[in-house]
Structures are given as structure tokens and as C-alpha cells.
C-alpha positions as CSV (number, residue, x, y, z in Angstrom):
1,X,52.2,81.8,101.3
2,X,55.9,82.0,102.5
3,X,58.1,84.8,101.1
4,X,60.4,84.0,98.2
5,X,62.8,86.7,99.6
6,X,62.7,89.0,102.6
7,X,65.0,91.6,104.1
8,X,64.5,94.8,106.2
9,X,63.1,96.7,103.2
10,X,61.5,94.3,100.8
11,X,59.4,91.1,100.8
12,X,58.8,89.2,97.6
13,X,56.3,86.4,97.0
14,X,56.3,83.9,94.2
15,X,52.7,83.1,93.4
16,X,49.2,84.6,92.8
17,X,48.7,88.0,94.4
18,X,45.2,87.2,95.6
19,X,46.7,84.5,97.8
20,X,49.0,86.8,99.8
21,X,47.8,87.6,103.3
22,X,47.6,91.4,103.9
23,X,49.9,93.0,106.4
24,X,48.8,95.1,109.3
25,X,50.5,98.1,107.7
26,X,48.3,99.1,104.7
27,X,50.2,100.3,101.7
28,X,50.0,104.0,101.0
29,X,50.6,103.2,97.3
30,X,49.7,100.2,95.2
31,X,51.7,100.8,92.0
32,X,51.5,98.0,89.4
33,X,51.9,97.1,85.8
34,X,49.6,94.1,85.3
35,X,49.2,91.7,82.3
36,X,47.8,93.6,79.3
37,X,45.4,90.9,78.1
38,X,47.1,90.7,74.7
39,X,46.7,86.9,74.3
40,X,50.3,86.8,73.1
41,X,53.7,85.7,74.4
42,X,55.6,88.6,75.8
43,X,59.3,88.3,75.4
44,X,62.6,90.1,75.8
45,X,65.4,89.5,73.2
46,X,68.0,87.4,74.9
47,X,66.0,87.1,78.1
48,X,62.8,85.9,79.7
49,X,59.2,85.5,78.3
50,X,55.8,84.9,79.7
51,X,52.4,84.1,78.3
52,X,50.0,87.0,78.6
53,X,46.9,84.8,78.5
54,X,44.5,86.3,81.1
55,X,41.6,88.4,79.8
56,X,41.0,92.0,80.8
57,X,38.0,90.8,82.9
58,X,40.2,88.3,84.7
59,X,42.9,90.8,85.4
60,X,40.3,93.4,86.6
61,X,38.8,90.9,89.0
62,X,42.3,90.2,90.5
63,X,42.9,93.9,91.0
64,X,39.5,94.3,92.6
65,X,40.4,91.5,95.0
66,X,43.8,93.1,95.8
67,X,41.9,96.4,96.6
68,X,39.4,94.6,98.8
69,X,42.3,93.0,100.8
70,X,44.9,95.8,100.9
71,X,43.2,99.2,100.5
72,X,43.5,101.6,103.4
73,X,41.9,105.0,104.0
74,X,44.9,106.8,102.5
75,X,45.9,104.3,99.8
76,X,46.4,105.3,96.2
77,X,46.1,102.7,93.4
78,X,48.1,103.5,90.2
79,X,47.7,101.0,87.4
80,X,49.9,101.1,84.2
81,X,48.0,99.6,81.3
82,X,46.8,100.1,77.7
83,X,43.4,100.3,76.1
84,X,42.7,96.6,76.5
85,X,42.4,96.9,80.3
86,X,41.9,100.6,81.0
87,X,38.2,100.9,80.4
88,X,37.0,97.7,81.9
89,X,39.2,98.4,85.0
90,X,37.7,101.8,85.5
91,X,34.2,100.4,85.2
92,X,34.9,97.6,87.7
93,X,36.7,99.6,90.3
94,X,34.2,102.5,90.4
95,X,31.4,100.0,90.8
96,X,33.4,98.4,93.6
97,X,33.4,101.8,95.3
98,X,36.8,103.4,94.5
99,X,37.0,106.9,93.1
100,X,38.8,107.3,89.7
101,X,40.9,110.4,90.3
102,X,42.3,110.7,86.7
103,X,45.1,109.5,84.6
104,X,48.5,110.2,83.2
105,X,49.1,109.3,79.5
106,X,52.6,108.1,79.0
107,X,53.6,108.5,75.4
108,X,56.6,106.6,74.1
109,X,58.3,106.1,70.7
110,X,59.6,102.6,71.1
111,X,58.5,99.9,68.8
112,X,57.0,99.8,65.3
113,X,53.5,101.3,65.0
114,X,50.8,98.8,63.8
115,X,49.7,99.2,60.1
116,X,46.3,97.6,60.4
117,X,44.9,100.4,62.6
118,X,45.9,103.6,64.3
119,X,49.2,103.4,66.2
120,X,48.9,102.5,69.9
121,X,52.0,104.3,71.3
122,X,51.0,105.2,74.9
123,X,50.0,103.7,78.2
124,X,47.4,104.9,80.6
125,X,48.4,105.3,84.3
126,X,45.1,105.2,86.1
127,X,44.8,106.5,89.7
128,X,42.2,105.6,92.3
129,X,41.5,106.4,95.9
130,X,38.9,105.6,98.5
131,X,37.2,109.1,98.1
132,X,37.7,112.4,96.5
133,X,40.0,113.8,99.2
134,X,41.9,110.7,100.4
135,X,45.4,109.7,99.3
136,X,48.8,111.3,99.8
137,X,49.8,113.9,97.3
138,X,53.2,115.5,97.8
139,X,53.0,118.2,95.1
140,X,56.7,119.2,95.5
141,X,57.7,115.9,93.9
142,X,55.5,116.3,90.7
143,X,57.9,116.5,87.7
144,X,58.4,119.9,86.2
145,X,58.9,121.0,82.6
146,X,60.1,124.2,80.9
147,X,57.5,126.8,79.9
148,X,57.1,127.2,76.2
149,X,57.3,131.0,76.5
150,X,58.4,133.2,79.4
151,X,55.6,134.9,81.3
152,X,56.2,137.8,83.6
153,X,55.8,136.9,87.3
154,X,56.0,133.2,86.7
155,X,59.0,130.8,87.0
156,X,60.7,129.4,83.9
157,X,59.2,126.0,84.6
158,X,55.9,124.5,85.7
159,X,54.4,121.2,86.8
160,X,54.2,118.7,84.0
161,X,50.8,118.1,82.4
162,X,48.8,114.9,82.0
163,X,50.8,113.7,79.0
164,X,54.3,112.5,79.7
165,X,56.6,111.9,76.7
166,X,59.5,109.5,77.5
167,X,61.0,106.7,75.5
168,X,62.8,104.0,77.5
169,X,65.6,103.0,75.0
170,X,66.4,99.4,74.5
171,X,70.0,100.2,75.1
172,X,69.4,102.0,78.4
173,X,71.7,100.8,81.1
174,X,68.7,100.3,83.4
175,X,67.3,97.6,81.2
176,X,67.2,94.0,82.4
177,X,66.3,91.0,80.3
178,X,62.6,90.9,81.2
179,X,59.7,92.0,78.9
180,X,57.7,95.2,79.5
181,X,60.1,96.6,82.1
182,X,58.9,100.0,83.3
183,X,61.6,102.8,83.7
184,X,62.3,104.4,87.1
185,X,61.8,107.8,85.5
186,X,58.1,107.0,85.2
187,X,57.8,105.2,88.5
188,X,59.7,107.5,90.8
189,X,57.3,110.4,90.7
190,X,54.4,108.1,91.8
191,X,56.4,106.7,94.6
192,X,57.5,110.1,95.9
193,X,54.1,111.9,95.3
194,X,51.8,109.2,96.8
195,X,53.9,107.9,99.7
196,X,56.3,109.1,102.4
197,X,59.6,107.8,103.8
198,X,58.9,104.6,105.8
199,X,55.5,103.9,104.1
200,X,54.6,100.6,102.4
201,X,54.5,100.3,98.6
202,X,52.8,97.2,97.1
203,X,53.1,95.7,93.6
204,X,50.9,92.7,93.0
205,X,52.2,92.1,89.5
206,X,55.8,92.9,90.1
207,X,57.6,91.6,87.0
208,X,61.3,92.4,87.2
209,X,60.8,94.5,90.3
210,X,61.1,98.1,89.1
211,X,58.4,99.4,91.5
212,X,60.4,97.8,94.3
213,X,63.7,99.3,93.2
214,X,62.0,102.7,93.2
215,X,60.4,102.2,96.6
216,X,63.6,101.0,98.3
217,X,65.7,103.7,96.7
218,X,63.4,106.2,98.3
219,X,63.4,104.6,101.7
220,X,59.9,103.0,101.4
221,X,59.1,99.4,102.4
222,X,58.1,97.1,99.6
223,X,56.0,94.0,99.1
224,X,55.9,92.5,95.6
225,X,54.5,89.4,94.0
226,X,54.8,87.6,90.6
227,X,53.7,84.3,89.1
228,X,57.0,83.7,87.4
229,X,59.9,82.6,89.5
230,X,62.4,84.1,87.0
231,X,60.8,87.5,87.6
232,X,61.3,87.1,91.4
233,X,64.9,86.1,90.9
234,X,65.6,89.2,88.7
235,X,64.0,91.4,91.3
236,X,66.1,90.0,94.1
237,X,69.3,90.7,92.1
238,X,68.2,94.2,91.4
239,X,67.5,94.9,95.1
240,X,71.2,94.1,95.7
241,X,72.4,96.8,93.4
242,X,73.7,100.1,94.9
243,X,71.4,103.1,94.9
244,X,74.2,105.7,94.3
245,X,72.7,106.8,90.9
246,X,69.8,108.3,92.8
247,X,71.7,109.6,95.8
248,X,71.2,113.3,95.0
249,X,67.5,112.7,94.6
250,X,67.2,110.8,97.9
251,X,69.3,113.3,99.7
252,X,67.1,116.1,98.6
253,X,64.0,114.3,99.7
254,X,65.3,113.5,103.2
């Protein structure tokens, strides 16, 4: 498969991720937000849409194939999903041989809660590695939060826990006209914690390219893929935007 777009930092493919030939450089991080197996049309008001028609089993098989082709000894896989995919994916990938290292629960307030059953207002961010000790983990880049109460001998803040509460407003200036866009505030910690400057980050279900924006802003290399040409076009436009809003963060890291 020939690249849809390529520069010194990023390569984008338009097509099915299982058809991309792996590079010699294995990614240190595979960070992706695959289809959620809702069986519905996913749309963005005034923007693009796509048919979310693949089953959880079909998506899980594709992710397993990606791991078989791309996983290295220090690769971390982080998958953002909801309950439809989470449990079948953990079962499949642990049977495949990866180690499930845990998850972050991302809680958000956007959207109306369903009335037919309990509200589903969070995503799982599942993490996997080759074994219990593999994978990069730069602890200094883990987000921090204020302590509820002061404690003598301890700093006023601490590493964030396993539940992250953040709502990505529909009016946020970061928004593009593509459904289910993930915010950089959620993606940046994974890029910084699970990879180093110059490493490769791969997103096999790229969507509007948010993982790639985060990777390039933090001086990582990026490979992304999506079935929709419109998604690839949006990602290319975003890569051309200046990274000045993150300059302080980048400068601190380097």
C-alpha cells in the first residue's frame, strides 16, 4: 500500500490497517481509538460521518493482527473503547499472549445519558505489553492532581489515579468536524509516558489524526491509517498546523 501522505515526521495510509507492511522500526506505542461496534452511523454536526458497522469480534481480530505484525519487545498498546469492545478485546489479546497491564477510566460529561438503561458516560483505555515488565513508562509525565487534604511530609499534589474526569467541549477550539475526536489532553500523557523523543507511534484506526498530532508535537515519528479518505485529508491539514500551543510542554520535555 502506498502512502496517502508522507513527510519527515508522519506517514498516513488510506486503507485497511491489516494491509500495511510493518516498518523495521517497531512502534514503542500503538495508541488507537477503533470503531466501537455500535452498528450506527457516527456523525459530527456540520462535518463528516462514517458507518460503524464492524462487530466487536471483527474489530478485535484486526487489533490482534496489528499486534502480530507490529508488536516489539518494548511496545505498549493502548486502546480507547467502551464496554462493547473492552471485554472481548481483553479476552482475545490475553489469549494471543499479551499481558493486560490495566486500564484508565476516562469519565466525561458530554452527551445526554440514555434513559433505557444505566448511563454510559466513560471510555476504557486498555493497556497491554509483551510481558509484565516490558514497555516504556516515563513516570515523570504521569498527570498530577491536587491532594484533597494536606498531609505533612507530602507535596500538595500527587499522580492522578485510574479515573480521569475530563469533558471535551463541543465548542473547544481543538475540535474538527469529525466524529468521536479524542482530545490531546487525554492522548498526550500516553504519548509522553510510553515513548521517547524519536520513537515511533502507530495508530491503525487514525480518524482525524489526533494521535498523530500529539506524537508529532512531542517529536515522535508517526504512522497512521484510516479507511475513510476524508479522515486522512483532515489529519494532513492538522499536521500542517503550528505546535506553538504546546511549546512550553515540549520545551520542558526536551
